[in-house]
All heavy atoms as a GROMACS GRO file, in nm:
protein
  555
    1VAL      N    1  29.120  21.657  20.020
    1VAL     CA    2  29.036  21.762  20.075
    1VAL      C    3  28.978  21.711  20.206
    1VAL      O    4  28.916  21.604  20.212
    1VAL     CB    5  28.922  21.801  19.976
    1VAL    CG1    6  28.831  21.901  20.037
    1VAL    CG2    7  28.989  21.857  19.848
    2ASN      N    8  28.984  21.798  20.312
    2ASN     CA    9  28.932  21.763  20.442
    2ASN      C   10  28.782  21.774  20.432
    2ASN      O   11  28.729  21.874  20.403
    2ASN     CB   12  28.988  21.854  20.547
    2ASN     CG   13  28.952  21.817  20.683
    2ASN    OD1   14  28.833  21.798  20.712
    2ASN    ND2   15  29.044  21.818  20.776
    3ALA      N   16  28.712  21.665  20.475
    3ALA     CA   17  28.566  21.662  20.464
    3ALA      C   18  28.497  21.699  20.597
    3ALA      O   19  28.374  21.712  20.607
    3ALA     CB   20  28.518  21.528  20.423
    4SER      N   21  28.577  21.728  20.704
    4SER     CA   22  28.512  21.760  20.831
    4SER      C   23  28.539  21.900  20.881
    4SER      O   24  28.472  21.947  20.967
    4SER     CB   25  28.565  21.662  20.939
    4SER     OG   26  28.703  21.674  20.959
    5LEU      N   27  28.630  21.967  20.815
    5LEU     CA   28  28.664  22.108  20.854
    5LEU      C   29  28.546  22.199  20.804
    5LEU      O   30  28.517  22.201  20.686
    5LEU     CB   31  28.793  22.150  20.788
    5LEU     CG   32  28.853  22.285  20.825
    5LEU    CD1   33  28.896  22.290  20.971
    5LEU    CD2   34  28.974  22.318  20.737
    6THR      N   35  28.495  22.280  20.900
    6THR     CA   36  28.387  22.366  20.860
    6THR      C   37  28.429  22.513  20.865
    6THR      O   38  28.357  22.600  20.806
    6THR     CB   39  28.259  22.340  20.950
    6THR    OG1   40  28.299  22.372  21.083
    6THR    CG2   41  28.208  22.205  20.937
    7SER      N   42  28.530  22.546  20.934
    7SER     CA   43  28.572  22.686  20.950
    7SER      C   44  28.719  22.698  20.929
    7SER      O   45  28.798  22.615  20.984
    7SER     CB   46  28.535  22.740  21.087
    7SER     OG   47  28.570  22.876  21.097
    8LEU      N   48  28.769  22.801  20.855
    8LEU     CA   49  28.911  22.824  20.830
    8LEU      C   50  28.944  22.965  20.853
    8LEU      O   51  28.884  23.055  20.788
    8LEU     CB   52  28.944  22.779  20.684
    8LEU     CG   53  29.088  22.794  20.640
    8LEU    CD1   54  29.180  22.705  20.724
    8LEU    CD2   55  29.102  22.762  20.492
    9ASN      N   56  29.035  22.995  20.945
    9ASN     CA   57  29.076  23.127  20.975
    9ASN      C   58  29.218  23.152  20.934
    9ASN      O   59  29.311  23.093  20.994
    9ASN     CB   60  29.059  23.154  21.125
    9ASN     CG   61  29.090  23.303  21.160
    9ASN    OD1   62  29.152  23.368  21.088
    9ASN    ND2   63  29.035  23.344  21.274
   10LEU      N   64  29.235  23.226  20.826
   10LEU     CA   65  29.369  23.260  20.774
   10LEU      C   66  29.404  23.404  20.794
   10LEU      O   67  29.487  23.464  20.726
   10LEU     CB   68  29.382  23.220  20.628
   10LEU     CG   69  29.368  23.076  20.592
   10LEU    CD1   70  29.363  23.058  20.443
   10LEU    CD2   71  29.482  23.000  20.649
   11TYR      N   72  29.340  23.471  20.891
   11TYR     CA   73  29.360  23.614  20.915
   11TYR      C   74  29.504  23.651  20.925
   11TYR      O   75  29.585  23.584  20.998
   11TYR     CB   76  29.282  23.648  21.046
   11TYR     CG   77  29.322  23.784  21.101
   11TYR    CD1   78  29.270  23.905  21.042
   11TYR    CD2   79  29.408  23.799  21.209
   11TYR    CE1   80  29.310  24.029  21.091
   11TYR    CE2   81  29.441  23.919  21.259
   11TYR     CZ   82  29.397  24.041  21.205
   11TYR     OH   83  29.431  24.156  21.245
   12HIS      N   84  29.547  23.754  20.857
   12HIS     CA   85  29.678  23.813  20.868
   12HIS      C   86  29.794  23.712  20.843
   12HIS      O   87  29.888  23.706  20.921
   12HIS     CB   88  29.689  23.884  20.997
   12HIS     CG   89  29.790  23.997  20.994
   12HIS    ND1   90  29.927  23.982  21.020
   12HIS    CD2   91  29.776  24.131  20.963
   12HIS    CE1   92  29.991  24.099  21.006
   12HIS    NE2   93  29.901  24.189  20.973
   13ASN      N   94  29.784  23.633  20.741
   13ASN     CA   95  29.891  23.534  20.713
   13ASN      C   96  29.972  23.571  20.591
   13ASN      O   97  30.054  23.495  20.548
   13ASN     CB   98  29.824  23.398  20.691
   13ASN     CG   99  29.814  23.323  20.822
   13ASN    OD1  100  29.910  23.265  20.871
   13ASN    ND2  101  29.697  23.325  20.876
   14LYS      N  102  29.949  23.687  20.530
   14LYS     CA  103  30.023  23.741  20.419
   14LYS      C  104  30.027  23.639  20.304
   14LYS      O  105  30.126  23.613  20.241
   14LYS     CB  106  30.168  23.767  20.465
   14LYS     CG  107  30.176  23.880  20.569
   14LYS     CD  108  30.323  23.901  20.608
   14LYS     CE  109  30.323  24.002  20.722
   14LYS     NZ  110  30.456  24.020  20.778
   15ILE      N  111  29.915  23.587  20.269
   15ILE     CA  112  29.906  23.484  20.158
   15ILE      C  113  29.921  23.549  20.021
   15ILE      O  114  29.965  23.489  19.930
   15ILE     CB  115  29.780  23.395  20.165
   15ILE    CG1  116  29.654  23.478  20.138
   15ILE    CG2  117  29.771  23.321  20.298
   15ILE    CD1  118  29.525  23.391  20.121
   16GLY      N  119  29.880  23.678  20.012
   16GLY     CA  120  29.897  23.746  19.882
   16GLY      C  121  29.815  23.688  19.772
   16GLY      O  122  29.743  23.592  19.789
   17PRO      N  123  29.838  23.736  19.649
   17PRO     CA  124  29.762  23.689  19.535
   17PRO      C  125  29.791  23.542  19.500
   17PRO      O  126  29.695  23.474  19.463
   17PRO     CB  127  29.804  23.780  19.418
   17PRO     CG  128  29.876  23.892  19.478
   17PRO     CD  129  29.916  23.856  19.616
   18GLY      N  130  29.915  23.502  19.518
   18GLY     CA  131  29.950  23.364  19.486
   18GLY      C  132  29.888  23.265  19.584
   18GLY      O  133  29.834  23.162  19.546
   19GLY      N  134  29.883  23.304  19.712
   19GLY     CA  135  29.812  23.219  19.812
   19GLY      C  136  29.662  23.209  19.786
   19GLY      O  137  29.603  23.106  19.804
   20ALA      N  138  29.611  23.324  19.741
   20ALA     CA  139  29.465  23.332  19.709
   20ALA      C  140  29.433  23.238  19.596
   20ALA      O  141  29.331  23.170  19.589
   20ALA     CB  142  29.422  23.472  19.676
   21GLU      N  143  29.527  23.229  19.499
   21GLU     CA  144  29.504  23.141  19.388
   21GLU      C  145  29.504  22.993  19.429
   21GLU      O  146  29.421  22.916  19.391
   21GLU     CB  147  29.616  23.164  19.283
   21GLU     CG  148  29.599  23.074  19.162
   21GLU     CD  149  29.702  23.100  19.059
   21GLU    OE1  150  29.805  23.173  19.077
   21GLU    OE2  151  29.689  23.048  18.944
   22HIS      N  152  29.602  22.958  19.518
   22HIS     CA  153  29.604  22.819  19.570
   22HIS      C  154  29.481  22.789  19.655
   22HIS      O  155  29.424  22.680  19.644
   22HIS     CB  156  29.732  22.795  19.648
   22HIS     CG  157  29.852  22.792  19.563
   22HIS    ND1  158  29.878  22.693  19.477
   22HIS    CD2  159  29.956  22.880  19.560
   22HIS    CE1  160  29.990  22.722  19.418
   22HIS    NE2  161  30.044  22.833  19.465
   23LEU      N  162  29.445  22.887  19.737
   23LEU     CA  163  29.323  22.862  19.826
   23LEU      C  164  29.200  22.851  19.736
   23LEU      O  165  29.113  22.764  19.766
   23LEU     CB  166  29.308  22.980  19.920
   23LEU     CG  167  29.182  22.981  20.007
   23LEU    CD1  168  29.183  22.861  20.100
   23LEU    CD2  169  29.174  23.111  20.090
   24SER      N  170  29.190  22.922  19.631
   24SER     CA  171  29.078  22.912  19.539
   24SER      C  172  29.062  22.772  19.483
   24SER      O  173  28.953  22.726  19.467
   24SER     CB  174  29.093  23.017  19.425
   24SER     OG  175  29.089  23.144  19.478
   25GLY      N  176  29.175  22.716  19.448
   25GLY     CA  177  29.166  22.576  19.394
   25GLY      C  178  29.112  22.482  19.496
   25GLY      O  179  29.030  22.396  19.459
   26ALA      N  180  29.146  22.500  19.618
   26ALA     CA  181  29.090  22.411  19.725
   26ALA      C  182  28.945  22.442  19.749
   26ALA      O  183  28.860  22.348  19.770
   26ALA     CB  184  29.171  22.427  19.857
   27LEU      N  185  28.903  22.569  19.748
   27LEU     CA  186  28.764  22.603  19.770
   27LEU      C  187  28.674  22.555  19.659
   27LEU      O  188  28.556  22.527  19.686
   27LEU     CB  189  28.748  22.759  19.783
   27LEU     CG  190  28.817  22.820  19.907
   27LEU    CD1  191  28.795  22.970  19.902
   27LEU    CD2  192  28.757  22.770  20.029
   28ARG      N  193  28.727  22.543  19.543
   28ARG     CA  194  28.646  22.492  19.428
   28ARG      C  195  28.594  22.352  19.452
   28ARG      O  196  28.488  22.313  19.406
   28ARG     CB  197  28.726  22.494  19.299
   28ARG     CG  198  28.744  22.634  19.244
   28ARG     CD  199  28.831  22.631  19.121
   28ARG     NE  200  28.860  22.767  19.076
   28ARG     CZ  201  28.779  22.836  18.993
   28ARG    NH1  202  28.673  22.785  18.949
   28ARG    NH2  203  28.817  22.955  18.957
   29VAL      N  204  28.673  22.268  19.530
   29VAL     CA  205  28.640  22.128  19.544
   29VAL      C  206  28.594  22.093  19.689
   29VAL      O  207  28.553  21.982  19.709
   29VAL     CB  208  28.753  22.039  19.504
   29VAL    CG1  209  28.783  22.051  19.359
   29VAL    CG2  210  28.879  22.060  19.585
   30ASN      N  211  28.603  22.187  19.782
   30ASN     CA  212  28.566  22.156  19.918
   30ASN      C  213  28.418  22.183  19.937
   30ASN      O  214  28.362  22.283  19.897
   30ASN     CB  215  28.642  22.253  20.015
   30ASN     CG  216  28.618  22.217  20.155
   30ASN    OD1  217  28.506  22.253  20.204
   30ASN    ND2  218  28.706  22.160  20.227
   31ALA      N  219  28.350  22.087  20.001
   31ALA     CA  220  28.207  22.094  20.021
   31ALA      C  221  28.171  22.104  20.172
   31ALA      O  222  28.050  22.096  20.202
   31ALA     CB  223  28.136  21.970  19.958
   32SER      N  224  28.270  22.112  20.257
   32SER     CA  225  28.237  22.107  20.401
   32SER      C  226  28.260  22.246  20.465
   32SER      O  227  28.198  22.274  20.565
   32SER     CB  228  28.325  22.008  20.477
   32SER     OG  229  28.453  22.034  20.466
   33LEU      N  230  28.342  22.329  20.414
   33LEU     CA  231  28.368  22.462  20.469
   33LEU      C  232  28.243  22.549  20.462
   33LEU      O  233  28.184  22.560  20.356
   33LEU     CB  234  28.486  22.531  20.402
   33LEU     CG  235  28.625  22.501  20.444
   33LEU    CD1  236  28.727  22.572  20.362
   33LEU    CD2  237  28.649  22.528  20.592
   34THR      N  238  28.208  22.612  20.571
   34THR     CA  239  28.095  22.704  20.569
   34THR      C  240  28.142  22.851  20.597
   34THR      O  241  28.074  22.941  20.566
   34THR     CB  242  27.988  22.670  20.675
   34THR    OG1  243  28.047  22.663  20.804
   34THR    CG2  244  27.925  22.532  20.639
   35SER      N  245  28.261  22.866  20.660
   35SER     CA  246  28.313  22.991  20.693
   35SER      C  247  28.468  23.000  20.664
   35SER      O  248  28.543  22.913  20.703
   35SER     CB  249  28.288  23.019  20.839
   35SER     OG  250  28.348  23.141  20.884
   36VAL      N  251  28.506  23.110  20.596
   36VAL     CA  252  28.647  23.135  20.568
   36VAL      C  253  28.678  23.276  20.601
   36VAL      O  254  28.612  23.372  20.556
   36VAL     CB  255  28.683  23.104  20.423
   36VAL    CG1  256  28.831  23.138  20.391
   36VAL    CG2  257  28.655  22.959  20.386
   37ASP      N  258  28.785  23.304  20.678
   37ASP     CA  259  28.832  23.441  20.710
   37ASP      C  260  28.971  23.450  20.646
   37ASP      O  261  29.069  23.388  20.689
   37ASP     CB  262  28.843  23.457  20.858
   37ASP     CG  263  28.888  23.598  20.903
   37ASP    OD1  264  28.932  23.674  20.810
   37ASP    OD2  265  28.883  23.629  21.018
   38ILE      N  266  28.973  23.534  20.540
   38ILE     CA  267  29.101  23.557  20.473
   38ILE      C  268  29.133  23.707  20.480
   38ILE      O  269  29.207  23.763  20.398
   38ILE     CB  270  29.109  23.510  20.330
   38ILE    CG1  271  28.986  23.553  20.256
   38ILE    CG2  272  29.121  23.355  20.323
   38ILE    CD1  273  28.986  23.521  20.106
   39SER      N  274  29.082  23.772  20.585
   39SER     CA  275  29.105  23.916  20.596
   39SER      C  276  29.246  23.947  20.625
   39SER      O  277  29.327  23.870  20.682
   39SER     CB  278  29.014  23.972  20.713
   39SER     OG  279  29.042  23.912  20.839
   40SER      N  280  29.288  24.069  20.583
   40SER     CA  281  29.430  24.122  20.608
   40SER      C  282  29.535  24.034  20.550
   40SER      O  283  29.631  23.996  20.622
   40SER     CB  284  29.449  24.150  20.759
   40SER     OG  285  29.352  24.237  20.809
   41ASN      N  286  29.523  23.997  20.430
   41ASN     CA  287  29.618  23.904  20.369
   41ASN      C  288  29.685  23.961  20.240
   41ASN      O  289  29.761  23.896  20.172
   41ASN     CB  290  29.560  23.772  20.335
   41ASN     CG  291  29.564  23.676  20.450
   41ASN    OD1  292  29.674  23.631  20.484
   41ASN    ND2  293  29.451  23.651  20.513
   42GLY      N  294  29.645  24.087  20.197
   42GLY     CA  295  29.706  24.150  20.081
   42GLY      C  296  29.681  24.076  19.951
   42GLY      O  297  29.769  24.068  19.870
   43VAL      N  298  29.565  24.019  19.938
   43VAL     CA  299  29.535  23.945  19.812
   43VAL      C  300  29.515  24.031  19.693
   43VAL      O  301  29.542  23.991  19.577
   43VAL     CB  302  29.411  23.852  19.824
   43VAL    CG1  303  29.429  23.756  19.942
   43VAL    CG2  304  29.284  23.928  19.845
   44GLY      N  305  29.478  24.163  19.712
   44GLY     CA  306  29.470  24.255  19.601
   44GLY      C  307  29.361  24.213  19.500
   44GLY      O  308  29.289  24.122  19.520
   45PRO      N  309  29.354  24.291  19.391
   45PRO     CA  310  29.251  24.266  19.292
   45PRO      C  311  29.275  24.130  19.215
   45PRO      O  312  29.180  24.065  19.176
   45PRO     CB  313  29.266  24.379  19.194
   45PRO     CG  314  29.392  24.449  19.224
   45PRO     CD  315  29.427  24.414  19.361
   46VAL      N  316  29.404  24.091  19.200
   46VAL     CA  317  29.425  23.962  19.131
   46VAL      C  318  29.385  23.844  19.217
   46VAL      O  319  29.314  23.755  19.167
   46VAL     CB  320  29.581  23.954  19.099
   46VAL    CG1  321  29.607  23.815  19.038
   46VAL    CG2  322  29.621  24.058  18.995
   47GLY      N  323  29.408  23.847  19.347
   47GLY     CA  324  29.364  23.746  19.436
   47GLY      C  325  29.221  23.743  19.445
   47GLY      O  326  29.155  23.637  19.450
   48ALA      N  327  29.154  23.865  19.443
   48ALA     CA  328  29.007  23.866  19.448
   48ALA      C  329  28.947  23.806  19.325
   48ALA      O  330  28.846  23.732  19.333
   48ALA     CB  331  28.963  24.010  19.461
   49GLU      N  332  29.012  23.820  19.214
   49GLU     CA  333  28.960  23.754  19.090
   49GLU      C  334  28.965  23.601  19.104
   49GLU      O  335  28.869  23.533  19.065
   49GLU     CB  336  29.046  23.802  18.973
   49GLU     CG  337  28.992  23.742  18.841
   49GLU     CD  338  29.067  23.793  18.718
   49GLU    OE1  339  29.162  23.866  18.734
   49GLU    OE2  340  29.025  23.763  18.606
   50HIS      N  341  29.076  23.550  19.157
   50HIS     CA  342  29.088  23.406  19.182
   50HIS      C  343  28.975  23.360  19.280
   50HIS      O  344  28.908  23.259  19.252
   50HIS     CB  345  29.222  23.365  19.235
   50HIS     CG  346  29.337  23.388  19.144
   50HIS    ND1  347  29.340  23.322  19.019
   50HIS    CD2  348  29.447  23.463  19.149
   50HIS    CE1  349  29.449  23.355  18.961
   50HIS    NE2  350  29.514  23.445  19.034
   51LEU      N  351  28.961  23.426  19.386
   51LEU     CA  352  28.862  23.391  19.486
   51LEU      C  353  28.716  23.400  19.433
   51LEU      O  354  28.636  23.315  19.462
   51LEU     CB  355  28.873  23.476  19.612
   51LEU     CG  356  29.005  23.455  19.690
   51LEU    CD1  357  29.024  23.568  19.790
   51LEU    CD2  358  29.002  23.323  19.762
   52ALA      N  359  28.689  23.499  19.354
   52ALA     CA  360  28.560  23.515  19.294
   52ALA      C  361  28.520  23.390  19.207
   52ALA      O  362  28.408  23.344  19.220
   52ALA     CB  363  28.549  23.638  19.204
   53GLY      N  364  28.610  23.337  19.136
   53GLY     CA  365  28.592  23.218  19.056
   53GLY      C  366  28.552  23.096  19.143
   53GLY      O  367  28.457  23.024  19.119
   54ALA      N  368  28.624  23.085  19.251
   54ALA     CA  369  28.594  22.975  19.343
   54ALA      C  370  28.460  22.994  19.413
   54ALA      O  371  28.380  22.896  19.437
   54ALA     CB  372  28.708  22.959  19.450
   55LEU      N  373  28.430  23.117  19.452
   55LEU     CA  374  28.298  23.143  19.520
   55LEU      C  375  28.180  23.115  19.431
   55LEU      O  376  28.076  23.085  19.481
   55LEU     CB  377  28.302  23.284  19.574
   55LEU     CG  378  28.402  23.320  19.681
   55LEU    CD1  379  28.399  23.467  19.717
   55LEU    CD2  380  28.385  23.227  19.803
   56ARG      N  381  28.198  23.129  19.306
   56ARG     CA  382  28.087  23.101  19.212
   56ARG      C  383  28.050  22.954  19.208
   56ARG      O  384  27.938  22.927  19.178
   56ARG     CB  385  28.121  23.147  19.071
   56ARG     CG  386  28.113  23.303  19.056
   56ARG     CD  387  28.130  23.336  18.904
   56ARG     NE  388  28.161  23.479  18.900
   56ARG     CZ  389  28.285  23.532  18.899
   56ARG    NH1  390  28.391  23.448  18.902
   56ARG    NH2  391  28.304  23.655  18.896
   57VAL      N  392  28.146  22.866  19.235
   57VAL     CA  393  28.117  22.724  19.227
   57VAL      C  394  28.101  22.660  19.361
   57VAL      O  395  28.049  22.545  19.374
   57VAL     CB  396  28.220  22.645  19.145
   57VAL    CG1  397  28.226  22.699  19.003
   57VAL    CG2  398  28.362  22.660  19.204
   58ASN      N  399  28.144  22.723  19.470
   58ASN     CA  400  28.136  22.657  19.607
   58ASN      C  401  27.997  22.683  19.666
   58ASN      O  402  27.965  22.802  19.689
   58ASN     CB  403  28.242  22.715  19.701
   58ASN     CG  404  28.245  22.648  19.836
   58ASN    OD1  405  28.146  22.650  19.901
   58ASN    ND2  406  28.360  22.589  19.867
   59ALA      N  407  27.929  22.578  19.689
   59ALA     CA  408  27.788  22.596  19.739
   59ALA      C  409  27.779  22.590  19.891
   59ALA      O  410  27.671  22.613  19.947
   59ALA     CB  411  27.699  22.485  19.676
   60SER      N  412  27.887  22.549  19.957
   60SER     CA  413  27.880  22.529  20.101
   60SER      C  414  27.913  22.654  20.186
   60SER      O  415  27.866  22.671  20.299
   60SER     CB  416  27.968  22.414  20.148
   60SER     OG  417  28.102  22.445  20.128
   61LEU      N  418  27.990  22.750  20.132
   61LEU     CA  419  28.031  22.864  20.205
   61LEU      C  420  27.912  22.962  20.229
   61LEU      O  421  27.845  22.993  20.136
   61LEU     CB  422  28.141  22.944  20.131
   61LEU     CG  423  28.279  22.886  20.141
   61LEU    CD1  424  28.374  22.953  20.048
   61LEU    CD2  425  28.335  22.886  20.285
   62THR      N  426  27.896  23.000  20.354
   62THR     CA  427  27.796  23.097  20.389
   62THR      C  428  27.852  23.227  20.445
   62THR      O  429  27.783  23.327  20.451
   62THR     CB  430  27.696  23.037  20.493
   62THR    OG1  431  27.767  22.999  20.610
   62THR    CG2  432  27.616  22.920  20.431
   63SER      N  433  27.982  23.220  20.479
   63SER     CA  434  28.051  23.344  20.536
   63SER      C  435  28.193  23.350  20.479
   63SER      O  436  28.264  23.254  20.502
   63SER     CB  437  28.043  23.335  20.689
   63SER     OG  438  28.123  23.441  20.741
   64VAL      N  439  28.226  23.458  20.425
   64VAL     CA  440  28.362  23.483  20.373
   64VAL      C  441  28.405  23.622  20.410
   64VAL      O  442  28.340  23.718  20.371
   64VAL     CB  443  28.373  23.466  20.221
   64VAL    CG1  444  28.518  23.491  20.170
   64VAL    CG2  445  28.329  23.327  20.176
   65ASP      N  446  28.508  23.637  20.487
   65ASP     CA  447  28.558  23.766  20.531
   65ASP      C  448  28.690  23.797  20.441
   65ASP      O  449  28.788  23.728  20.460
   65ASP     CB  450  28.597  23.771  20.676
   65ASP     CG  451  28.635  23.910  20.723
   65ASP    OD1  452  28.663  23.995  20.637
   65ASP    OD2  453  28.640  23.933  20.850
   66ILE      N  454  28.675  23.890  20.356
   66ILE     CA  455  28.786  23.928  20.264
   66ILE      C  456  28.822  24.074  20.292
   66ILE      O  457  28.886  24.137  20.210
   66ILE     CB  458  28.754  23.900  20.125
   66ILE    CG1  459  28.871  23.908  20.036
   66ILE    CG2  460  28.637  23.985  20.073
   66ILE    CD1  461  28.860  23.865  19.890
   67SER      N  462  28.786  24.126  20.405
   67SER     CA  463  28.812  24.267  20.440
   67SER      C  464  28.963  24.295  20.454
   67SER      O  465  29.042  24.205  20.473
   67SER     CB  466  28.740  24.309  20.570
   67SER     OG  467  28.788  24.229  20.678
   68SER      N  468  28.997  24.421  20.436
   68SER     CA  469  29.134  24.472  20.453
   68SER      C  470  29.238  24.396  20.367
   68SER      O  471  29.336  24.348  20.409
   68SER     CB  472  29.178  24.463  20.603
   68SER     OG  473  29.093  24.534  20.681
   69ASN      N  474  29.199  24.381  20.236
   69ASN     CA  475  29.286  24.308  20.142
   69ASN      C  476  29.328  24.394  20.021
   69ASN      O  477  29.392  24.342  19.931
   69ASN     CB  478  29.221  24.182  20.091
   69ASN     CG  479  29.252  24.062  20.181
   69ASN    OD1  480  29.360  24.020  20.183
   69ASN    ND2  481  29.153  24.013  20.250
   70GLY      N  482  29.285  24.519  20.022
   70GLY     CA  483  29.324  24.609  19.912
   70GLY      C  484  29.277  24.560  19.778
   70GLY      O  485  29.348  24.573  19.678
   71VAL      N  486  29.150  24.505  19.775
   71VAL     CA  487  29.100  24.454  19.645
   71VAL      C  488  29.065  24.564  19.549
   71VAL      O  489  29.065  24.546  19.429
   71VAL     CB  490  28.980  24.360  19.666
   71VAL    CG1  491  29.020  24.239  19.751
   71VAL    CG2  492  28.862  24.425  19.727
   72GLY      N  493  29.034  24.682  19.601
   72GLY     CA  494  28.995  24.799  19.513
   72GLY      C  495  28.873  24.777  19.432
   72GLY      O  496  28.810  24.675  19.446
   73PRO      N  497  28.847  24.876  19.351
   73PRO     CA  498  28.724  24.865  19.265
   73PRO      C  499  28.726  24.746  19.168
   73PRO      O  500  28.623  24.684  19.144
   73PRO     CB  501  28.719  24.997  19.193
   73PRO     CG  502  28.813  25.087  19.256
   73PRO     CD  503  28.907  25.004  19.334
   74VAL      N  504  28.842  24.712  19.114
   74VAL     CA  505  28.850  24.607  19.016
   74VAL      C  506  28.822  24.473  19.087
   74VAL      O  507  28.746  24.394  19.036
   74VAL     CB  508  28.991  24.606  18.944
   74VAL    CG1  509  29.007  24.480  18.860
   74VAL    CG2  510  29.008  24.733  18.864
   75GLY      N  511  28.889  24.452  19.205
   75GLY     CA  512  28.864  24.332  19.274
   75GLY      C  513  28.721  24.318  19.323
   75GLY      O  514  28.660  24.209  19.322
   76ALA      N  515  28.662  24.431  19.363
   76ALA     CA  516  28.522  24.433  19.410
   76ALA      C  517  28.433  24.395  19.293
   76ALA      O  518  28.330  24.318  19.312
   76ALA     CB  519  28.486  24.566  19.461
   77GLU      N  520  28.460  24.440  19.171
   77GLU     CA  521  28.385  24.404  19.054
   77GLU      C  522  28.387  24.254  19.030
   77GLU      O  523  28.282  24.189  19.000
   77GLU     CB  524  28.438  24.473  18.931
   77GLU     CG  525  28.402  24.616  18.927
   77GLU     CD  526  28.267  24.646  18.864
   77GLU    OE1  527  28.219  24.563  18.784
   77GLU    OE2  528  28.212  24.752  18.896
   78HIS      N  529  28.504  24.194  19.043
   78HIS     CA  530  28.513  24.045  19.030
   78HIS      C  531  28.433  23.975  19.128
   78HIS      O  532  28.364  23.877  19.100
   78HIS     CB  533  28.663  24.003  19.043
   78HIS     CG  534  28.749  24.038  18.929
   78HIS    ND1  535  28.729  23.999  18.796
   78HIS    CD2  536  28.859  24.122  18.923
   78HIS    CE1  537  28.815  24.055  18.718
   78HIS    NE2  538  28.899  24.126  18.787
   79LEU      N  539  28.442  24.018  19.258
   79LEU     CA  540  28.365  23.951  19.365
   79LEU      C  541  28.218  23.970  19.347
   79LEU      O  542  28.140  23.881  19.386
   79LEU     CB  543  28.414  24.005  19.501
   79LEU     CG  544  28.560  23.967  19.540
   79LEU    CD1  545  28.605  24.051  19.655
   79LEU    CD2  546  28.562  23.824  19.568
   80ALA      N  547  28.174  24.084  19.296
   80ALA     CA  548  28.031  24.106  19.279
   80ALA      C  549  27.979  24.033  19.159
   80ALA      O  550  27.859  24.006  19.147
   80ALA     CB  551  28.000  24.257  19.262
   81GLY      N  552  28.066  23.999  19.061
   81GLY     CA  553  28.040  23.953  18.933
   81GLY      C  554  27.944  23.846  18.914
   81GLY      O  555  27.879  23.802  18.836
   0.00000   0.00000   0.00000
């Protein structure tokens, strides 16, 4: 895990739900990132569920852009959870 990276921009990289799952694993253990942009990646509600779990345990993130990902009401519930 990179300890000096503070910002990660993955805008429009088509990571999808699978990529969101992998990213979530990294976010769970990273303590240096403060900002992540994963907008326009098609993560959907399943990817939102993975990300929500990581966001619950990551204490360093202060800004996360998950806009334009088609998370829908179910994904929004997970993120709000």
